[in-house]
N, C-alpha and C positions, 0 to 999 in steps of 0.2 A: 631310453637311448642315452648313452654316455655323453656328457659335455666336457669341453676343455676350455680353460681360460688362458689365453695367450697375451703376451705383451711384446711389442717391438717398436723400433725407431724407424723413421723415414727422413729423407733429406729435406722434404718439404710436404706441405699439405696436398699438393697435386699428386704426389706418389701415393698417398693414402687414398685419395679419391679414385685413382686408377685401380688400385687394389680392390676397393669395395665394389667397383663397377665390374670387376672380373668375375666375381662370385657373389651370389645372394644367399649363401649358406650361413649367415651369421645371425645369431639370436639377439645379440646386443653388442654395441661397441661404444667406446668413449675415446675422444681425441683430446690430447693435452698438447698445448703449444705455448711455450714461454719464449717468445722472440727476443726477450731481453738477454737470454742466455745464449741460445743457438737458434738458427733457423729450423733446426730439426723438430719434428713432431713425434710424440709417442702416442701409441694407440693400444688400447686394451680391447680384446675381442673375446666373446663367448660364442662357441660354435660346437657342432657335432664333428667337425673335421679334426683329424689327428695331425700331428706334427708333419708327417710326410705329405699328407694331402694339402696342407697349408703351403709347404714348399713348392709343390707342384703348381699351385695357383700363382705364386710369386714368380716362378720361372717364366711365366707367360708375359710378364710385364717388363717392358724395356727399362734398363737402368734401375733395377730393383735390388741391387746388391746390398744396400744398407738394410733394407727390410729383411731380406733373407738372412743376413749375417747377424741380426740382433734378435731374431725370433726365439722366444723361450716361453715355456709355461710360466704363467705369472709369478708363482712362488720362487722361481729360479732366475727371474729376469735381473740382468745387471745393466743392460744398455751397451755393453762392450761388444764390439764386432768380432765374430769368429771368421777370420780371413780364409780358413780352410773350406768354407762353404761357397760354392760357385753356382 
């Protein structure tokens, strides 16, 4: 089965916890939080879910716009929000 490595930002740790509680389809995840820079958190996730399936999960979470707008495959990750994603 194919696996994907994603990375994204969230406004706070609570947003990441909500995301992780919404789906249990993750093989591995790592949370980075450097509050000296921003309250934002970054997360790296390994999963069998593709990009669209990840967005479908994120759309179920209230106020998840930063998560959705920064989701990228890990090699392509910039942390910059794509405001066209709703």
